[in-house]
C-alpha positions in Angstrom: 0.0 0.0 0.0 2.9 2.4 0.9 4.4 1.9 -2.6 1.1 2.7 -4.3 0.7 5.9 -2.3 4.3 6.9 -3.2 3.7 6.2 -6.8 0.4 8.1 -6.8 1.9 11.2 -5.2 5.0 11.1 -7.5 2.8 10.9 -10.6 0.5 13.7 -9.3 3.5 15.9 -8.6 4.9 15.3 -12.1 1.5 16.1 -13.7 1.2 19.4 -11.8 4.7 20.5 -12.5 4.3 19.6 -16.2 1.4 22.0 -16.5 3.5 24.8 -15.1 6.3 24.5 -17.6 6.7 27.2 -20.2 8.7 27.2 -23.4 10.7 30.2 -24.3 11.6 30.9 -27.9 14.1 33.6 -29.0 15.7 34.5 -32.2 16.8 37.1 -34.7 14.8 38.1 -37.8 16.9 39.2 -40.8 16.3 40.3 -44.4 16.8 37.4 -46.7 18.7 39.4 -49.3 20.8 41.8 -47.2 21.1 39.7 -44.0 20.4 43.0 -42.1 18.3 42.7 -38.9 14.6 43.7 -39.3 13.4 46.2 -36.7 9.7 45.8 -35.6 9.0 42.5 -37.3 6.2 40.4 -35.7 6.7 37.0 -34.1 3.5 35.2 -33.2 2.7 31.8 -31.7 0.8 30.1 -34.5 -2.9 29.7 -33.7 -2.8 32.2 -30.9 -2.8 36.0 -30.4 0.4 35.7 -28.3 3.2 37.6 -30.0 6.0 40.2 -29.8 8.1 42.4 -32.1 11.8 42.5 -32.8 14.1 45.1 -31.2 16.6 47.3 -32.8 18.9 44.3 -33.4 16.1 42.2 -35.0 16.0 40.0 -31.8 12.9 38.8 -30.0 11.9 36.6 -27.0 8.6 35.0 -26.6 7.2 32.7 -23.9 4.7 30.2 -25.0 2.6 28.3 -22.5 2.6 24.6 -22.7 -0.1 23.3 -25.0 0.0 26.4 -27.3 
């Protein structure tokens, strides 16, 4: 019985922690022809309204919740 309770609580904890995990995506957007960074380009998580724009160096960071 003790092993079953330990297994149950371990699995429950893993499920709860798994739902709290977020993925972070970052990158740089550049012009295909000139390879210059693009300022103010949009980066959006497909199928959502979550997004951001690139900075002066063409860089962006975007946190996407698990399941998106």
